[in-house]
GUGUPA-17826 format. One line per 5 residues: for each residue x, y, z of N, C-alpha, C, O. Coordinates in steps of 0.2 Angstrom, whole numbers. Each point is the difference from the previous one (the first is absolute). Layout:
BEGIN
X/Y/Z/X/Y/Z/X/Y/Z/X/Y/Z  ...
END
This chain:
BEGIN
264/26/-25/-7/-2/0/-5/5/-4/-6/-1/0  10/8/-3/-7/4/-1/-2/0/-7/-3/4/-2  6/-10/-1/-2/-5/-4/-5/-2/-1/-4/-1/-5  4/-2/14/-6/-8/-1/-5/3/4/-5/-4/1  5/11/1/-6/4/1/-4/1/-5/-6/0/0
9/1/-6/-2/3/-6/-6/-8/-2/-6/-1/0  14/-3/-1/-6/-6/-3/-4/-2/3/-4/-3/-3  3/3/10/-6/-1/3/-5/6/-1/-6/-1/-2  8/6/4/-8/5/-4/-2/-1/-7/-6/0/-2  12/-1/-2/-4/0/-7/-3/-7/1/-4/-1/-5
5/-5/7/-3/-5/0/-6/-1/4/-3/-5/0  3/9/4/-7/4/4/-6/3/-5/-7/1/1  10/1/-4/-4/7/-4/-3/-5/-4/-5/-2/1  9/-3/-7/-2/-5/-3/-7/-6/3/-6/0/-2  9/-3/8/-4/-2/0/-9/4/4/-4/-3/3
4/8/-3/-5/6/3/-3/-2/-9/-5/-4/-1  10/8/-3/-6/0/-7/-1/-6/-2/-3/1/-5  5/-7/5/-1/-7/0/-8/-1/3/-5/-2/-3  6/5/10/-7/-3/6/-6/7/-4/-6/-2/0  8/7/-1/-6/5/-2/0/-2/-9/-5/0/-4
9/-1/3/-2/-3/-10/-7/-7/3/-6/1/-2  8/-7/7/-2/-4/0/-10/2/3/-6/-1/-1  10/5/5/-9/3/4/-4/5/-5/-5/3/1  7/-4/-5/-2/9/-4/-4/-6/-8/-3/3/-4  4/-10/3/-2/-2/-4/-9/-1/2/-3/-1/5
1/1/-9/-7/-1/1/-3/-4/-9/3/-1/-5  -9/0/7/-3/-5/-7/-5/2/-2/-4/-4/-3  3/11/4/-6/3/-1/-1/3/-7/5/3/-2  -10/-4/-1/1/2/-7/-3/-5/-5/-4/-4/3  4/5/-10/-2/-2/-4/3/-8/-5/1/3/-5
0/-7/5/4/-5/-2/-3/-4/-7/-5/0/-2  10/-3/-1/-2/-1/-11/4/-8/7/4/1/4  -9/-7/-6/2/-5/4/-2/-4/-8/-6/1/-3  11/-6/0/0/-6/-3/-4/-8/2/-4/0/4  5/-3/-7/1/-8/3/3/-3/-5/1/2/-6
2/-8/8/1/-5/-7/0/-8/4/3/-2/4  -9/1/-7/-4/-6/1/5/-5/-1/4/1/-5  -3/-8/11/6/-3/-2/-4/-7/0/2/-5/-1  -8/6/3/-4/-8/0/-8/2/3/-2/5/3  -1/-10/-4/-9/3/0/-6/-2/-4/-1/-4/-5
-2/7/7/-6/-2/-8/1/6/-4/2/6/1  -4/-11/-9/0/3/-6/2/8/-3/4/2/-3  -12/1/8/0/7/-2/3/3/8/-2/-1/5  8/5/-7/2/3/6/-2/4/3/3/2/6  -8/1/-9/-3/7/3/3/8/2/-1/6/2
7/-9/-2/7/6/2/3/2/-2/3/4/3  -2/-6/-11/5/0/-4/-2/9/-4/3/2/-5  -7/1/8/-1/7/1/2/6/5/-2/6/0  6/-11/3/2/5/8/-4/3/4/-6/0/0  10/2/3/-6/5/6/3/7/1/6/1/-1
-10/4/2/3/6/4/-2/-1/7/-5/-4/1  8/8/3/-2/-3/7/3/7/6/5/0/3  -11/3/-2/0/5/3/1/-1/7/-4/-3/3  9/6/1/3/-4/7/0/7/6/4/4/-1  -8/-4/7/2/2/6/1/-2/3/-4/-5/2
14/8/2/3/-5/5/-1/3/6/-1/6/0  2/-9/5/-1/6/7/1/-7/3/-2/-5/-2  5/7/9/2/-2/4/3/-10/-3/-2/-5/3  6/6/-9/0/-8/-3/-6/-3/-2/-1/-5/-4  -4/9/7/-7/-6/-5/-2/6/-7/-1/6/-1
0/-11/-3/-1/0/-6/-5/0/-2/-2/-6/-1  -3/11/-2/-9/-1/-2/0/5/-8/4/5/-2  -8/-8/-1/-1/2/-6/-5/-3/-5/-3/-5/1  3/9/-7/-4/-3/-5/5/-2/-5/6/1/0  -9/-6/-6/3/-4/-4/-5/-2/-7/-6/-1/0
9/2/-6/-1/0/-8/0/-10/2/1/-4/5  -1/4/-11/2/-8/-5/-4/0/-6/-6/-2/0  12/7/-7/-4/0/-1/-4/7/-5/3/5/-2  -10/-6/1/-6/2/1/-2/3/6/-3/6/0  3/-11/5/-4/-1/4/4/4/6/6/0/1
-11/4/3/4/5/6/-4/1/7/-1/5/4  -2/-15/-3/-5/-2/6/7/0/5/-1/-2/6  6/3/-7/6/-6/6/1/3/6/3/6/0  -4/-7/5/3/3/6/5/-2/4/-1/-5/3  5/7/-3/9/-1/3/2/0/6/-1/5/3
3/-10/1/1/0/8/8/-4/1/1/-5/-4  2/6/9/5/-1/2/6/2/4/-2/0/6  7/0/-6/7/3/4/6/0/-2/2/-3/-5  1/8/8/9/-1/-3/3/1/7/-2/4/5  6/-8/-6/5/-3/7/8/1/-4/3/-5/-3
-1/10/4/7/1/-4/0/0/-6/-5/3/-3  9/-6/1/-2/1/-9/-5/-5/-2/-2/1/-6  0/-6/9/-7/-3/1/-6/-1/0/-3/0/5  -1/-2/-11/-5/3/-3/-7/-5/-1/1/-4/-5  -7/4/8/-3/-5/0/-7/3/-2/-2/5/2
-1/-11/-6/-6/7/1/-7/-7/-4/0/-6/-1  -3/9/0/-7/-4/-2/-6/6/-3/-2/6/2  0/-9/-8/-4/5/-1/-8/-4/-4/1/-6/-2  -6/9/3/-5/-4/-2/-5/2/-3/-5/2/3  5/-2/-10/-5/2/-4/-7/-2/1/1/-6/1
-6/7/0/-6/0/2/-7/-3/-4/-4/-4/2  5/8/-8/-5/-2/-5/1/-6/-3/5/-3/1  -9/0/-6/1/-5/-3/3/1/-7/-2/3/-5  8/-7/5/2/-6/4/3/1/6/6/1/-1  -9/-1/9/4/0/2/6/-3/1/0/-6/-1
7/9/3/7/-3/-1/4/1/5/-2/6/2  8/-7/2/4/2/5/6/-2/-1/2/-6/-1  3/14/1/7/-3/-2/3/2/10/-1/5/3  6/-9/-3/5/-1/5/6/2/-5/0/-2/-6  5/8/10/4/1/0/9/0/4/2/4/4
1/-7/-4/6/1/3/5/1/-4/1/-2/-6  4/8/11/6/2/-4/5/5/4/1/1/6  1/2/-11/4/5/4/1/8/-4/-2/1/-6  4/3/8/2/7/-2/8/-1/-1/4/-2/4  -1/3/-12/3/1/2/3/6/-8/-1/0/-6
5/5/9/1/4/-4/-4/3/-3/1/-1/-6  -7/5/7/-6/0/-1/-6/-1/-3/-5/4/-2  5/-14/2/-3/-3/-3/-2/-4/3/3/-2/5  -9/0/-6/-4/-7/4/1/-4/-2/-1/2/-6  4/-10/6/0/-7/-5/-1/-5/7/2/2/6
-3/-6/-8/-3/-8/5/-4/-4/-6/0/2/-6  -3/-7/11/-4/-7/-5/-8/4/5/0/2/6  -6/-3/-12/-4/-1/2/-4/-5/0/0/-2/-5  -4/-1/9/-7/-5/-3/-7/4/-2/-1/6/2  -3/-9/-6/-7/2/-3/-5/-4/0/1/-6/-1
-8/9/1/-5/-8/3/-5/5/-2/0/6/1  -5/-10/-5/-5/5/-2/-5/-7/4/1/-5/3  -8/9/-5/-7/-4/3/-3/-3/-6/-6/-1/0  9/0/-4/-3/-4/-7/8/-7/0/1/-3/-6  1/2/12/6/-5/-2/6/2/-3/4/-4/-2
-3/8/1/8/4/-3/3/1/6/-2/2/6  10/-6/-7/5/1/3/7/2/-1/2/-6/-2  2/9/1/6/4/-2/6/0/4/-1/-3/5  7/5/-5/5/-1/4/4/3/-3/0/-3/-6  4/5/6/9/4/-3/2/5/3/-3/1/6
8/5/-10/0/5/3/0/8/0/-2/3/-6  3/1/11/-5/7/-6/6/7/2/5/1/4  -7/2/-6/4/5/0/-1/8/2/-6/0/-1  7/3/2/-5/8/0/5/4/1/5/-2/2  -6/9/-4/5/4/-2/-4/8/2/-6/1/-2
9/4/5/-6/4/4/2/5/-4/6/0/-2  -13/4/1/-4/6/-6/2/5/4/4/5/-3  -7/-5/9/-4/7/5/4/-2/6/1/-6/2  1/11/2/0/0/8/-6/1/-1/-4/2/-4  3/-3/14/-6/1/3/-2/9/0/-5/2/3
10/4/-7/-5/5/0/-1/1/-8/-2/5/-2  4/-12/-2/-1/4/-7/7/1/-1/1/-2/-6  4/4/8/6/-1/-6/1/-3/-5/-2/-6/1  4/7/-5/2/-8/-7/9/0/1/5/3/1  -8/-9/-3/8/-8/3/3/2/-5/4/4/-2
-9/-11/-3/3/0/-8/-6/-1/-5/-4/-4/-1  6/14/0/-3/0/-5/-1/-2/-6/-4/1/-4  9/-6/3/1/-4/-5/-1/-6/-1/2/-4/-5  -5/3/11/-6/-6/3/-9/1/0/-4/0/4  4/1/-9/-7/2/1/-7/-4/-2/0/-4/-4
-4/5/8/-7/-5/1/-6/6/-4/-1/6/1  -3/-12/-5/-4/2/-1/-6/4/5/1/-2/6  -7/7/-7/-3/2/6/-2/-3/2/-3/-4/-4  2/3/11/-5/-6/5/-7/2/2/2/6/0  -5/-5/1/-5/0/5/-1/-6/5/2/-6/-2
-6/7/8/0/-7/4/-8/0/2/-3/5/2  -1/-12/-3/-5/2/3/-1/4/6/4/2/5  -11/0/-7/-2/1/7/0/-6/8/0/-6/1  2/12/4/0/-5/7/-8/-4/-1/-5/4/-2  4/-11/2/-4/-3/2/-6/1/5/3/0/6
-7/-1/-6/-6/4/4/1/-3/6/-1/3/5  3/-10/-4/2/-4/7/4/0/3/1/-4/5  6/9/-8/5/1/3/0/5/2/6/-1/4  -9/7/-2/-1/7/-1/-4/1/10/-6/0/2  11/0/2/-3/0/7/-7/2/2/-3/5/-3
-1/-9/8/-4/5/0/-1/-2/8/2/-4/3  -8/12/-1/1/0/8/-1/-7/4/-1/-6/-2  3/8/7/-4/-6/5/-6/-1/3/-2/5/3  -2/-11/-2/-5/3/1/-4/-3/6/-5/-4/-2  5/4/9/0/-5/5/-10/-1/1/-5/3/-1
6/-9/3/-6/-3/1/-1/-3/7/5/-3/2  -10/5/1/-2/-2/6/-3/-5/2/-5/2/2  6/-11/-3/-6/-4/-1/-5/2/5/-5/1/-3  4/0/9/-4/1/5/-5/6/-3/-5/-2/-3  5/9/2/-4/2/-3/-1/2/-6/0/5/-4
1/-10/3/0/-7/-11/-7/-2/3/-6/2/0  8/-9/5/-4/-3/4/-9/5/2/-6/0/-3  8/4/7/-6/5/5/-4/3/-9/-6/3/-1  12/-5/-2/-6/5/-6/-3/-5/-5/-4/2/-4  5/-9/6/-3/-5/-3/-6/-2/3/-5/-1/-2
8/-1/8/-8/-2/5/-5/6/-2/-5/-2/-2  6/9/2/-5/4/0/-4/2/-7/-5/3/-1  9/-7/-4/-5/-3/-6/-3/-5/0/-6/-1/-2  9/-6/6/-5/-6/1/4/-4/-4/-4/-5/-2  10/4/1/3/-3/1/4/-5/7/5/2/4
-7/-8/-4/0/-2/8/5/-5/0/4/1/5  -2/-5/-10/3/-8/0/8/1/-5/4/-4/0  -5/9/-4/7/1/-3/2/5/-1/-4/4/-3  12/-2/4/3/8/0/5/-3/-4/4/-5/-1  -6/12/-2/5/0/-7/5/5/1/-2/5/2
7/-7/-3/4/6/2/4/1/-8/4/-5/-2  -4/12/-2/4/-2/-6/6/6/0/-1/6/3  4/-8/-5/6/4/-2/5/0/-5/1/-5/-3  4/10/3/3/-2/-6/8/0/3/1/0/6  4/0/-11/6/-3/4/5/7/3/6/0/2
-11/6/-4/3/9/5/-5/-1/8/0/3/5  -2/-9/-6/-5/3/9/3/-6/4/2/-6/-1  -2/11/6/3/-4/9/-7/-1/2/-4/4/-1  5/-11/7/-8/-1/0/2/5/9/6/1/3  -13/2/-1/2/1/8/-2/-4/6/-6/-1/0
9/-1/3/-7/-3/3/1/3/10/6/-1/3  -10/2/0/-1/3/7/0/-9/4/4/-2/4  -11/-1/-6/1/-5/6/6/-4/-1/0/-4/-4  5/6/9/6/-5/-3/-2/-8/3/1/-4/-4  -4/2/10/-1/-6/2/-4/-4/-8/3/-5/-2
-6/7/1/-4/-3/-3/3/-1/-9/-3/-2/-4  10/6/3/2/1/-7/-1/-5/-2/-5/1/-3  6/-10/3/1/-6/-4/-7/2/-2/1/1/-6  -7/-1/8/-6/-1/-2/-2/4/-7/-5/-2/-4  9/6/3/-1/5/-9/3/-5/-4/0/1/-6
2/-5/8/6/-2/-4/-2/-11/-1/3/-5/-1  -10/5/3/-1/-6/1/-6/0/-6/-3/-5/-1
END
């Protein structure tokens, strides 16, 4: 009976260790990625591979990516268990979109990818990524180096902007005072919220 208790305790400790190890897995850090194109356009554009800087939080992935000498890639994705799904958008000319579907096994990401460009190119195949550093900068694979990379500055239209509130009725009054009678002009950007006070006639503002 004592032996059974010992076995049970040992099994429980082993289970807790496995769970703790799985829970501590974090994809944050820098990864070196290679692509094997199996079909697609003659100019694969992916032969030089990528360096990806990942940040994982609550199973959500985000980060930056290079493609050869270009560093304008933005990555978003998710991690569920060992499964990983992500998309990388290279915004500058030529714009490219890469979709990754794979899993993390033994410290490596492996899976399949599809890629397309604004110039009509299309590629598909497999990818493999090796983690170079952790999120804190600790080197994991010193023998698998990557050339120094720099990511292009964040595009201006991706930077957060303060929300602007526009009161159409106040704007209307101002335009009436300036002599505008028949045409009401509302100018707003995507970070503008319209404030309507005269709710019974809200439909009038959208005619």
